[in-house]
C-alpha positions in Angstrom: 6.2 44.3 67.3 9.3 42.3 67.9 10.3 39.9 65.3 12.9 37.0 65.8 16.3 37.7 64.6 17.2 35.7 61.4 21.0 34.8 60.2 22.3 37.7 58.1 25.9 37.9 56.2 26.6 41.6 57.1 30.4 42.0 55.7 29.4 40.6 52.6 26.3 42.3 52.2 27.9 45.8 52.5 24.4 47.5 53.5 24.0 50.6 55.7 25.1 50.6 58.9 22.0 48.7 61.4 20.8 46.3 58.7 19.4 43.4 60.5 17.6 40.3 59.3 14.3 38.7 60.8 11.6 35.9 60.7 8.0 36.5 59.6 5.4 34.0 58.8 3.1 33.9 55.9 -0.6 33.5 56.6 -0.1 29.6 55.3 2.5 29.3 58.2 5.5 29.3 55.6 8.5 31.2 56.9 10.0 34.2 55.3 13.3 36.0 56.1 12.9 39.8 55.5 15.8 42.3 56.2 15.6 45.7 57.1 18.1 48.3 55.6 17.5 51.6 57.7 18.3 55.2 56.6 19.0 58.2 58.6 16.0 60.5 58.5 14.3 58.4 55.7 11.6 60.0 54.0 9.9 56.6 52.8 10.8 52.8 52.4 11.6 51.0 49.5 10.0 47.5 49.4 12.5 45.7 47.3 11.2 42.4 45.5 13.8 40.2 44.3 14.2 37.8 41.4 14.1 33.9 41.4 17.4 32.4 43.2 17.8 35.7 44.9 18.1 36.9 48.6 18.4 39.5 50.8 21.9 40.1 51.4 22.1 40.3 47.4 21.0 44.1 47.7 22.9 45.3 50.3 24.7 47.7 47.8 21.8 49.0 46.3 20.0 49.5 49.7 23.4 51.5 50.9 23.0 53.5 47.6 19.0 54.3 48.4 20.1 55.0 52.4 22.5 57.7 51.0 19.6 59.1 49.2 17.2 59.2 52.2 15.3 56.1 51.6 15.0 52.7 53.8 14.8 49.4 52.3 13.0 46.6 53.4 13.8 43.2 51.3 12.0 39.6 51.3 13.6 36.0 50.8 10.6 34.5 48.9 9.3 31.4 50.0 11.2 28.5 48.2 14.3 30.3 48.1 16.7 32.4 50.1 16.6 31.1 53.9 12.9 30.8 53.6 11.0 27.8 53.8 11.8 25.6 50.9 9.2 22.5 49.8 11.3 19.7 48.0 13.5 17.0 48.9 15.5 18.4 46.5 16.1 22.0 48.5 18.1 23.6 45.6 15.1 23.2 43.0 13.1 26.4 42.4 9.6 25.3 43.1 6.0 26.7 44.3 2.9 25.2 44.7 1.3 28.3 42.7 2.2 31.9 41.7 -0.6 33.1 43.9 1.1 31.9 47.3 3.8 34.9 46.4 1.1 37.1 47.1 1.0 35.8 50.9 4.7 36.6 50.9 4.0 40.1 49.6 1.4 40.4 52.6 3.3 39.1 55.3 6.2 41.6 54.2 3.7 44.8 53.9 2.1 43.6 57.5 5.8 43.6 59.0 6.7 47.0 57.6 3.4 48.5 59.2 4.2 46.8 62.3 7.6 48.4 62.6 6.2 51.9 61.5 8.7 52.0 58.9 9.0 55.6 57.1 6.0 56.4 54.7 5.3 56.6 51.8 6.1 53.3 50.5 7.6 52.4 47.2 8.2 49.4 45.0 11.5 48.3 43.5 11.0 45.0 41.7 13.6 42.8 39.6 12.8 39.6 37.3 10.4 37.1 38.9 9.9 40.1 41.6 8.7 42.5 38.8 6.2 39.6 37.8 5.1 39.6 41.7 5.0 43.2 42.0 2.9 43.7 39.0 0.5 41.0 40.4 0.5 42.9 43.4 0.0 46.5 42.0 -2.9 45.2 40.5 -4.2 44.1 43.9 -3.9 47.5 44.9 -1.0 47.2 47.7 -0.3 50.5 49.0 3.1 52.0 47.3 3.3 55.7 45.8 5.6 54.4 42.9 7.5 51.5 41.4 10.7 50.8 39.6 11.2 47.7 37.6 14.5 46.2 36.6 14.4 43.3 33.9 10.7 42.3 34.9 9.8 38.9 34.3 6.6 39.7 32.5 7.8 37.1 30.0 10.3 34.5 29.6 12.5 34.5 26.5 12.5 31.6 24.5 12.0 30.6 20.7 8.7 31.3 19.5 8.7 27.8 18.1 9.9 26.4 21.6 7.0 28.1 23.5 4.1 25.2 22.7 6.7 22.8 23.8 7.3 24.6 27.0 3.4 24.8 27.8 3.2 21.2 26.9 6.3 19.8 28.9 5.3 21.9 32.0 1.6 21.3 31.8 2.4 17.0 31.2 5.0 17.2 33.9 3.0 18.0 36.9 0.0 15.5 35.8 2.5 12.7 35.5 3.8 13.3 39.0 7.1 14.7 37.4 6.2 18.6 38.6 9.4 18.3 40.6 11.9 17.5 38.3 14.3 20.5 36.9 13.2 22.0 33.6 15.3 20.8 30.9 18.5 22.6 30.7 18.8 23.6 33.9 20.8 21.9 37.2 21.0 22.0 40.9 23.8 24.6 41.0 23.3 28.1 41.9 24.4 30.3 38.3 27.2 32.0 39.7 28.9 28.8 40.9 28.0 26.9 37.6 28.9 29.6 35.2 32.2 31.8 34.5 31.8 35.3 34.3 32.9 34.8 30.3 29.8 33.0 29.9 27.1 34.6 32.5 24.2 36.2 31.1 23.7 38.5 34.5 26.1 41.3 34.2 29.1 42.6 32.4 30.8 43.7 35.6 33.5 41.2 37.1 33.6 42.8 40.7 29.7 42.5 40.9 29.8 38.7 39.9 32.1 38.1 42.6 30.1 39.8 45.1 27.3 37.7 44.1 29.5 34.5 44.3 30.6 35.6 47.4 27.5 35.2 49.1 26.5 31.8 48.1 29.7 30.4 48.5 30.0 31.5 51.9 26.6 30.5 52.9 25.6 27.4 50.5 21.9 27.6 52.1 21.4 30.2 49.6 22.2 28.6 46.6 19.0 28.0 44.3 19.6 26.0 40.9 16.8 25.6 37.9 13.1 25.9 38.5 10.8 22.8 38.6 8.5 21.9 35.6 5.6 23.0 37.8 7.3 26.3 38.4 7.9 26.9 34.9 4.0 26.1 34.2 2.8 28.5 37.1 5.2 31.0 35.6 3.8 30.9 32.0 0.3 31.0 33.2 1.0 34.1 35.3 2.6 36.0 32.8 -0.1 35.2 30.4 -2.7 36.2 32.8 -1.1 39.3 33.3 -0.4 40.3 29.9 -4.2 40.5 29.5 -4.5 43.1 32.2 -4.5 46.9 32.0 -1.3 48.8 33.8 -1.9 50.2 37.1 -1.9 54.3 36.9 0.7 54.5 39.3 4.2 56.5 38.4 6.4 54.1 36.9 10.1 53.6 35.3 11.3 50.4 34.0 15.0 49.6 33.2 16.1 46.8 30.8 19.6 46.1 29.6 19.9 46.0 25.7 21.6 42.6 25.8 18.7 41.0 27.9 18.4 37.4 27.1 16.5 36.2 30.0 12.9 37.6 30.2 10.9 38.7 27.1 12.1 42.2 26.0 8.5 42.3 23.7 6.6 42.1 26.7 8.1 44.6 28.6 7.9 47.3 25.6 4.1 46.2 25.1 3.7 46.5 28.7 5.2 50.0 29.3 3.7 51.3 25.8 0.1 51.0 27.8 1.6 52.3 31.1 -0.1 55.7 31.7 2.8 58.0 32.2 5.4 55.1 32.5 8.6 55.2 30.8 10.9 52.7 29.3 14.7 52.9 29.9 17.1 50.6 27.7 20.7 50.4 29.6 22.9 50.0 26.5 25.1 46.9 26.8 23.7 45.8 30.0 22.7 42.1 30.9 19.4 40.9 32.9 20.8 42.2 36.5 21.2 45.8 35.5 21.3 46.4 39.5 24.5 44.3 39.6 26.2 46.0 36.5 29.2 48.5 37.3 28.9 51.8 39.4 27.8 54.1 36.7 24.9 52.0 35.6 23.8 51.4 39.1 23.9 55.1 40.0 22.0 55.9 37.0 19.0 53.8 38.1 19.1 54.7 41.8 19.2 58.2 41.1 16.4 57.9 38.6 14.4 55.7 41.0 14.7 58.2 43.7 13.9 60.9 41.6 10.5 59.3 41.0 9.9 58.2 44.5 10.6 62.1 45.5 8.1 63.3 42.8 5.6 60.7 43.4 5.8 61.6 47.4 5.5 65.4 46.4 2.4 65.0 44.4 0.7 62.7 46.8 1.3 65.4 49.4 0.1 68.1 47.0 -3.0 66.2 46.3 -3.8 65.7 49.7 -3.4 69.2 50.7 -5.9 70.0 47.8 -8.2 67.2 48.5 
C-alpha cells in the first residue's frame, strides 16, 4: 500500500539511510505521522511508542543503533502531538479526548506495518506515556514477540498529599468547561526550550539535550507544552485501571533512571515484580529519558533490547517448530 509522504527532518534526526515519514489515518479520521527507519536484511521490526510531547525525529539515533544491529523501526506521532492532528485552539496544549483513543493510533500503526510487509516478528519499544499506551495495547493482545519499556508512565510522580487534589482538580476542571486549561505549573513552551540544561529532568547529557532542542527549534510545529486538565484526568484514570490488571506473559525488560522524577517508580517496581519472567534494570544516575542519555547508557539499553528481541524470536521459532 502506498502512503502519502509527510515532512521529516532527516538531517537533524540522524536516522538510518532510507528513512521516510508518511501520513496515515486512524479509524476516526485523525491524521497521524509515521516514520519508517529501515535496516538492511532486517530480522524484525521494532514498533516504537514515544512519550508525551515527543515526535518521530527524536528517535532517529535510536533507530540507527537498532538498524546497525539488524532491526527496522516504525515510529508514530500520537494524536495531539508531533505533526499529527491536534485538537485545541491552543495547539501547544497536550490534549486527548480519551486515553482509549490512543489505541486507535496503535491499530493504524500496526495496519501500516502489515500493509508495508515490514519484517517480522514485531517487537515493542515504549517510553513514558508510550509505555502506558503500550501496556494497554499488550493487554489487548497486539502481535509483538517481546517488549522493552523505558521510564514507563504507569503512574505519575507526585507527593501522596497532592494526589487527591490532582484527581479533584482534573475531574472538576473538565466538568466546569475548563478541561482544555493547562495543568497548574505547566506552560505552552516545549520543555527543552523553556528549561536550561542545568535544571532539566530528562537527561544528564548536554549533547543529547541539544539534539532534542535542535528539532523543535527547526520545526516549531513539533513543540508541545504542558498537558490539559482533561489529559491529566484521563492519564490518572488509565494508570489506576492498568495497575489493577495482571502483567502480560511476554518477554520484557524495563529500564528506569535512578534519578527518575517524572513517572512513579514505585508503580514500575510493583508491575515488574509481577511480570512473569520480566526484569527491571536501574540506570545509575539516569534521568527520565534514558534513551537520550550518553552513548554508554544508550548502547547498554539497545544491546539489552536486541538480545531480548533475538531470544524472543528464537524462542518463537522453536515453539513453532515443535508445535
